[in-house]
C-alpha positions as CSV (number, residue, x, y, z in Angstrom):
1,X,0.0,-0.1,-0.2
2,X,1.2,3.4,-0.9
3,X,-0.1,5.2,2.1
4,X,-1.3,4.7,5.8
5,X,-5.1,4.8,6.4
6,X,-6.5,7.3,8.5
7,X,-5.6,6.6,12.1
8,X,-8.5,6.3,14.5
9,X,-6.6,8.0,17.1
10,X,-6.6,11.2,15.2
11,X,-7.5,14.2,17.2
12,X,-11.4,14.5,18.0
13,X,-12.2,17.8,19.7
14,X,-15.2,15.9,21.4
15,X,-12.8,13.3,22.8
16,X,-13.0,13.9,26.7
17,X,-10.0,11.7,27.2
18,X,-7.5,13.6,24.9
19,X,-9.3,17.0,23.8
20,X,-7.7,19.6,21.6
21,X,-5.6,22.1,23.4
22,X,-4.7,24.3,20.5
23,X,-5.4,24.4,16.8
24,X,-4.1,26.5,14.0
25,X,-4.6,26.5,10.3
26,X,-2.7,28.7,7.7
27,X,-3.3,28.6,3.9
28,X,-0.3,29.4,1.8
29,X,0.1,30.1,-1.8
30,X,1.7,27.4,-3.7
31,X,5.4,29.1,-4.1
32,X,8.7,27.8,-2.8
33,X,8.9,30.8,-0.5
34,X,5.7,29.7,1.3
35,X,7.4,26.6,2.4
36,X,10.1,28.9,4.4
37,X,7.1,30.8,5.9
38,X,5.4,27.6,6.9
39,X,8.5,26.1,8.4
40,X,9.2,29.1,10.3
41,X,5.8,29.9,11.6
42,X,5.4,25.9,12.8
43,X,8.6,26.2,14.8
44,X,7.7,29.1,16.6
45,X,3.9,28.0,17.2
46,X,5.0,24.7,18.6
47,X,7.4,26.4,21.0
48,X,5.0,28.9,22.0
49,X,2.5,26.1,22.7
50,X,5.0,24.7,25.2
51,X,6.8,22.1,23.2
52,X,10.1,23.5,22.2
53,X,11.6,20.0,22.0
54,X,9.3,19.4,19.1
55,X,9.8,22.6,17.4
56,X,12.6,21.4,15.1
57,X,11.0,18.1,14.2
58,X,7.7,19.6,13.5
59,X,9.2,22.4,11.4
60,X,11.1,19.9,9.4
61,X,8.1,17.7,8.6
62,X,6.0,20.8,7.7
63,X,8.8,21.6,5.5
64,X,9.0,18.2,3.6
65,X,5.2,18.2,3.2
66,X,4.8,21.7,2.2
67,X,7.6,21.2,-0.4
68,X,5.7,18.3,-2.0
69,X,2.3,20.2,-1.6
70,X,4.2,22.8,-3.9
71,X,6.2,20.7,-6.4
72,X,3.5,17.9,-6.7
73,X,0.2,19.1,-5.4
74,X,-0.1,22.4,-6.8
75,X,-3.0,23.7,-8.9
76,X,-2.7,27.2,-10.3
77,X,-5.0,29.4,-8.2
78,X,-5.3,26.9,-5.2
79,X,-3.5,27.3,-1.7
80,X,-2.2,24.6,0.2
81,X,-3.1,24.2,4.0
82,X,-1.1,23.7,7.0
83,X,-2.9,22.7,10.2
84,X,-1.4,22.2,13.5
85,X,-3.5,20.4,16.4
86,X,-2.1,20.0,19.7
87,X,-4.0,17.6,22.4
88,X,-3.0,16.4,25.6
89,X,-1.0,13.5,24.1
90,X,0.1,14.4,20.5
91,X,1.1,17.0,18.1
92,X,-0.7,16.3,14.7
93,X,0.6,18.0,11.4
94,X,-1.5,17.9,8.3
95,X,-0.9,19.5,5.1
96,X,-3.5,19.4,2.2
97,X,-3.5,20.3,-1.7
98,X,-5.3,20.2,-4.5
99,X,-4.2,17.1,-6.1
100,X,-5.8,14.0,-4.8
101,X,-4.7,11.8,-7.7
102,X,-0.9,12.5,-6.7
103,X,-0.6,10.1,-3.4
104,X,2.6,9.6,-1.8
105,X,4.7,7.0,-3.2
106,X,7.7,5.6,-1.1
107,X,11.0,5.6,-3.1
108,X,14.5,4.3,-2.8
109,X,16.4,7.3,-3.7
110,X,20.0,6.7,-4.7
111,X,22.8,8.7,-2.7
112,X,23.1,11.3,-5.8
113,X,19.4,12.0,-5.9
114,X,18.7,15.7,-4.8
115,X,15.0,14.6,-4.1
116,X,12.7,12.0,-2.8
117,X,13.9,11.6,0.8
118,X,10.8,13.3,2.3
119,X,8.9,10.2,3.0
120,X,11.9,8.7,4.8
121,X,12.5,11.7,6.9
122,X,8.9,11.8,7.9
123,X,8.8,8.1,8.7
124,X,11.9,8.6,10.8
125,X,10.4,11.3,12.8
126,X,6.7,10.6,13.2
127,X,4.8,8.2,15.6
128,X,2.4,7.8,13.0
129,X,1.5,9.1,9.5
130,X,-1.0,8.6,6.7
131,X,-2.9,10.2,3.8
132,X,-6.7,11.0,3.9
133,X,-8.4,11.7,0.6
134,X,-10.6,14.8,0.3
135,X,-13.3,15.8,-1.8
136,X,-11.0,18.1,-3.6
137,X,-7.3,16.9,-3.3
138,X,-5.5,14.9,-0.3
139,X,-4.3,15.7,3.1
140,X,-0.9,14.1,4.5
141,X,-0.9,14.0,8.2
142,X,1.6,13.2,10.8
143,X,1.4,12.6,14.6
144,X,4.2,13.0,17.2
145,X,3.5,11.6,20.6
146,X,4.3,14.2,23.4
147,X,6.9,12.5,25.6
148,X,6.7,15.2,28.3
149,X,4.7,17.9,30.0
150,X,4.6,21.1,28.1
151,X,7.2,23.8,29.1
152,X,5.9,26.9,30.8
153,X,6.8,30.0,29.0
């Protein structure tokens, strides 16, 4: 299978055992500079939410997913979306784009390849990940379990 199914543990605002603590979503224009904006914003937001130890990993994941949204999921005039959701037990990152027919395909890049490692990076950092097909496009999501309590800022 090319992608993981929707995880039933995904954040549910009505889940009394793991309620959503923070949620944020930003739409970006499908240009390479937007990847930089999304990465920096994610790092600052995750640290602000009290999890500075996860900020770099979250920023790297957003950078990889947003890059793919721009390179492979872009449709003229359509934005890509980055959503961050923090519950008491996990951080969920979701990036959606307009091309549902272009689902992630694992590759084995050679050492000389300049591209094609995003899925390897995401798999190495994520607790869980998957793809959810949408009415228009797709959403690639990644979850990072929280190991510690948030840092008070």
